[in-house]
C-alpha positions as CSV (number, residue, x, y, z in Angstrom):
1,M,-38.8,21.5,80.7
2,L,-36.4,18.7,79.5
3,I,-37.5,18.9,76.0
4,R,-39.2,21.7,74.1
5,V,-40.5,21.4,70.5
6,E,-41.4,24.7,69.1
7,D,-43.3,25.0,65.7
8,V,-41.3,22.2,64.2
9,S,-42.0,21.1,60.6
10,F,-39.8,18.8,58.6
11,R,-40.0,17.6,55.0
12,Y,-37.6,14.9,53.9
13,S,-35.3,15.7,50.9
14,R,-37.0,13.7,48.6
15,G,-40.5,13.9,50.3
16,K,-43.5,15.5,48.6
17,G,-45.0,16.7,51.7
18,Y,-44.2,17.6,55.3
19,S,-43.8,14.6,57.6
20,L,-44.2,17.0,60.7
21,K,-46.4,20.1,60.6
22,N,-46.1,22.8,63.3
23,I,-45.4,20.5,66.1
24,N,-45.4,22.1,69.7
25,L,-44.6,19.8,72.4
26,K,-43.0,19.9,76.0
27,V,-41.7,16.8,77.9
28,R,-41.1,17.2,81.6
29,R,-38.3,15.4,83.5
30,G,-39.4,12.0,84.8
31,E,-42.4,12.0,82.7
32,F,-43.7,9.0,80.6
33,L,-44.9,10.1,77.4
34,G,-46.7,7.7,75.0
35,I,-47.0,8.4,71.1
36,L,-49.8,6.9,69.1
37,G,-50.6,7.1,65.5
38,A,-51.1,5.2,62.3
39,S,-48.2,4.3,60.0
40,G,-46.9,7.2,58.3
41,S,-48.3,9.7,60.9
42,G,-44.9,11.1,61.7
43,K,-44.1,9.0,64.9
44,S,-40.5,8.1,64.1
45,T,-39.8,11.3,62.3
46,L,-40.6,13.1,65.6
47,C,-38.5,10.7,67.6
48,L,-35.5,11.5,65.4
49,T,-35.6,15.2,66.1
50,F,-35.1,14.7,70.0
51,N,-31.4,13.7,69.6
52,G,-30.4,15.8,66.5
53,I,-30.5,13.0,64.1
54,I,-32.9,15.2,62.2
55,P,-31.6,17.7,61.0
56,H,-27.9,16.7,61.3
57,S,-27.7,13.4,59.8
58,I,-31.0,13.1,58.0
59,K,-31.4,16.0,55.6
60,G,-34.4,17.9,54.7
61,E,-36.2,21.1,55.2
62,F,-36.4,21.8,58.9
63,K,-38.3,24.6,60.5
64,G,-38.7,25.6,64.2
65,N,-36.5,24.6,67.2
66,V,-36.1,21.6,69.5
67,Y,-34.5,22.3,72.8
68,V,-33.0,19.4,74.9
69,K,-32.0,20.4,78.4
70,G,-31.5,24.0,77.0
71,Y,-29.5,22.9,74.0
72,N,-30.9,23.8,70.6
73,T,-30.5,20.6,68.5
74,K,-29.7,22.7,65.5
75,E,-26.6,24.0,67.3
76,T,-25.5,20.9,69.3
77,S,-23.8,17.7,67.9
78,V,-25.6,14.2,67.7
79,A,-22.7,13.1,69.9
80,K,-23.4,15.7,72.7
81,L,-27.2,15.0,72.5
82,S,-26.6,11.2,72.8
83,T,-25.4,11.7,76.3
84,I,-28.8,13.2,77.3
85,V,-31.2,11.5,74.9
86,G,-30.9,7.7,74.2
87,L,-32.6,6.3,71.2
88,V,-33.9,2.6,70.8
89,L,-35.3,1.5,67.4
90,Q,-37.7,-1.2,66.8
91,N,-35.2,-3.5,65.1
92,P,-32.6,-4.5,67.6
93,D,-30.4,-6.0,64.9
94,S,-29.9,-2.5,63.3
95,Q,-28.2,-1.3,66.6
96,L,-26.0,-4.5,67.5
97,F,-22.7,-5.1,65.8
98,N,-20.2,-6.1,68.4
99,M,-19.0,-9.7,69.1
100,T,-20.2,-10.1,72.6
101,V,-22.8,-8.5,74.9
102,E,-20.1,-6.9,77.1
103,E,-18.5,-5.4,74.1
104,E,-21.8,-4.0,72.8
105,I,-22.4,-2.1,76.1
106,A,-18.9,-1.1,76.4
107,F,-18.6,0.3,72.8
108,G,-20.5,3.7,73.5
109,L,-18.6,4.1,76.8
110,E,-15.2,3.7,75.2
111,N,-16.2,6.4,72.7
112,L,-17.0,8.8,75.6
113,G,-13.4,8.3,76.8
114,L,-14.3,6.9,80.2
115,D,-11.8,5.4,82.3
116,T,-11.8,1.5,82.6
117,E,-13.1,1.3,86.2
118,E,-16.1,3.6,85.3
119,I,-16.9,1.5,82.2
120,K,-16.9,-1.7,84.2
121,R,-19.2,-0.2,86.8
122,R,-21.7,1.0,84.1
123,I,-21.5,-2.4,82.4
124,R,-22.4,-4.2,85.6
125,W,-25.2,-1.7,86.2
126,A,-26.6,-2.1,82.7
127,L,-26.6,-5.8,82.9
128,R,-28.3,-5.9,86.2
129,I,-31.1,-3.4,85.3
130,T,-31.8,-5.2,82.1
131,G,-31.7,-8.6,83.4
132,L,-28.8,-9.7,81.3
133,E,-26.4,-10.8,83.9
134,G,-24.6,-13.9,83.0
135,L,-24.8,-13.2,79.3
136,E,-21.7,-11.1,79.1
137,N,-19.8,-13.3,76.8
138,E,-22.8,-14.3,74.3
139,F,-22.8,-13.7,70.7
140,P,-25.5,-11.0,70.3
141,P,-27.1,-12.8,67.2
142,N,-27.7,-15.8,69.2
143,L,-29.8,-14.1,71.8
144,S,-33.6,-14.1,71.8
145,G,-35.6,-11.2,70.4
146,G,-36.5,-9.9,73.8
147,Q,-32.7,-10.3,75.0
148,K,-31.6,-8.5,71.8
149,Q,-33.9,-5.6,72.5
150,R,-32.8,-5.4,76.1
151,L,-29.2,-5.3,75.0
152,A,-29.9,-2.5,72.7
153,I,-31.6,-0.8,75.7
154,A,-28.6,-1.6,78.0
155,S,-26.1,-0.1,75.6
156,V,-28.1,3.0,75.4
157,L,-28.7,3.0,79.2
158,A,-24.8,2.7,79.9
159,M,-24.5,6.2,78.5
160,R,-26.6,7.4,81.4
161,P,-29.1,9.5,79.4
162,E,-31.8,11.4,81.1
163,V,-34.3,10.5,78.4
164,L,-35.0,7.2,76.7
165,V,-36.8,7.3,73.3
166,L,-38.0,4.0,72.2
167,D,-39.6,3.7,68.7
168,E,-42.0,0.9,68.7
169,P,-39.5,-1.6,70.6
170,T,-41.7,-4.5,70.9
171,S,-43.0,-4.6,67.3
172,Q,-40.9,-7.5,66.2
173,L,-41.1,-9.6,69.6
174,D,-42.9,-12.5,70.7
175,P,-45.3,-12.2,73.7
176,L,-42.6,-13.3,76.2
177,G,-40.1,-10.7,74.6
178,K,-42.7,-8.0,74.7
179,E,-43.6,-8.5,78.3
180,Q,-39.9,-8.4,79.1
181,V,-39.2,-5.2,77.3
182,L,-42.2,-3.4,78.6
183,S,-41.5,-4.4,82.2
184,L,-38.1,-3.1,81.8
185,I,-39.5,0.3,80.5
186,T,-41.8,0.5,83.4
187,L,-39.0,-0.1,85.9
188,L,-36.7,2.6,84.2
189,N,-39.5,5.1,84.6
190,K,-41.1,4.4,87.8
191,E,-38.0,3.2,89.8
192,Q,-35.1,4.9,88.2
193,G,-36.8,8.0,87.3
194,I,-35.7,8.1,83.6
195,T,-38.0,10.2,81.2
196,I,-39.7,7.8,78.7
197,I,-40.9,8.7,75.3
198,L,-42.5,5.5,73.9
199,V,-44.0,4.8,70.6
200,E,-46.1,1.7,71.2
201,H,-49.2,0.0,69.6
202,N,-50.0,-1.8,72.9
203,T,-52.7,0.7,74.0
204,E,-53.4,-1.3,77.2
205,Y,-50.0,-0.7,78.4
206,L,-49.9,3.0,77.7
207,L,-53.2,3.3,79.4
208,S,-51.8,1.7,82.6
209,F,-48.4,3.4,82.7
210,A,-48.1,6.6,80.7
211,D,-48.6,9.8,82.3
212,R,-49.6,11.6,78.9
213,I,-50.3,10.5,75.5
214,I,-50.0,12.4,72.1
215,V,-51.8,11.1,69.0
216,L,-50.3,12.1,65.6
217,D,-52.0,12.1,62.1
218,K,-50.4,13.2,58.9
219,G,-47.7,15.0,60.8
220,E,-49.8,17.0,63.3
221,I,-50.6,16.3,67.0
222,I,-54.5,16.0,66.9
223,L,-54.9,14.7,70.5
224,E,-53.0,15.4,73.7
225,G,-53.5,14.7,77.4
226,K,-53.9,12.1,80.1
227,P,-54.7,8.7,79.0
228,K,-58.3,8.9,80.1
229,Q,-58.7,12.2,78.3
230,V,-57.3,10.9,75.0
231,F,-59.4,7.6,75.2
232,E,-62.5,9.5,75.5
233,E,-62.1,10.3,71.9
234,V,-62.9,6.7,70.8
235,D,-64.4,7.8,67.4
236,V,-61.2,9.7,66.4
237,L,-58.9,6.9,67.6
238,R,-61.1,4.4,65.7
239,R,-60.9,6.5,62.5
240,L,-57.1,6.4,62.8
241,G,-57.0,2.7,63.2
242,I,-55.6,2.8,66.8
243,K,-56.6,-0.4,68.8
244,I,-59.3,0.4,71.4
245,P,-59.0,-1.8,74.5
246,A,-62.2,-3.7,75.0
247,S,-62.9,-2.3,78.5
248,V,-62.7,1.3,76.8
249,K,-65.1,0.2,74.1
250,I,-67.7,-1.1,76.6
251,A,-67.2,1.9,78.9
252,H,-67.7,4.3,75.8
253,E,-70.9,2.5,74.7
254,L,-72.4,2.9,78.4
255,K,-71.3,6.5,78.4
256,N,-73.1,7.0,75.1
257,R,-76.2,5.4,76.7
258,G,-76.0,7.6,79.8
259,I,-75.1,4.8,82.2
260,L,-71.4,5.9,82.8
261,K,-70.1,9.5,83.1
262,E,-66.6,8.6,81.9
263,V,-64.6,5.8,80.2
264,A,-62.8,3.2,82.2
265,L,-59.1,2.4,81.3
266,D,-59.0,-1.2,82.2
267,E,-61.2,-4.1,83.2
268,K,-60.9,-3.5,86.9
269,E,-61.8,0.1,86.8
270,L,-64.9,-0.8,84.6
271,V,-66.0,-3.5,86.9
272,N,-65.7,-1.1,90.0
273,K,-67.7,1.4,88.2
274,L,-70.4,-1.1,87.3
275,K,-70.4,-2.3,91.0
276,I,-70.9,1.2,92.3
277,L,-73.9,1.5,89.9
278,T,-75.5,-1.8,91.0
279,K,-75.5,-0.4,94.6
280,I,-77.3,3.0,93.8
């Protein structure tokens, strides 16, 4: 397993209760893991444990262990872990601080002490894979929201992490920006083989591309499984305020009436199931 979370609980220094409670989770190499949950459910806190920001940089009461590629995060520096796990936050402006796109991507590489030619190679690759070629000399604040988020991803990708953790990366983007970023995430996982851990409210996207989904509530994992297994629990998801795709709602109602045996993940699957029924 690339990541193992064992009996992890965490309470912030000034927190009254635990933000994470007895979390156990394994993430396989190359997997696409989606994370769902209401605001305050512990999603962001969990993401911060994957690269050691918790417990090294954010203090609190930390119990249990997180292993990343065999390294215990309690005993490994954030700098070391950042070469394995890259983290992208929901607000790209909080991660961008250099004068040009190229300098932004180069910053982390220079801190790794890489030689000039290797830095140039990685910058070219990151620009190409994120669709930012031609913008090398642009001032990051002048970029569109989608471009900024792709730049934040590019700066992390240039470090060549094996895992990319993204905490609601599309929450502040317009529809075009969201499409660009989600398409990039799909490409990185399906074509580049990068392990993806994504917190995202776009349930239609997770249904289509995630290998597995976990659902958090009050710091605990209450649902875990393949997308179809998780979205069989429509009543639980609805109680948590998680968006239910229209096709799943319809299929769930048809299942309750005994017309369908299982839910459909999208409109195409629902239509195919109904076509089969009409031929019987």
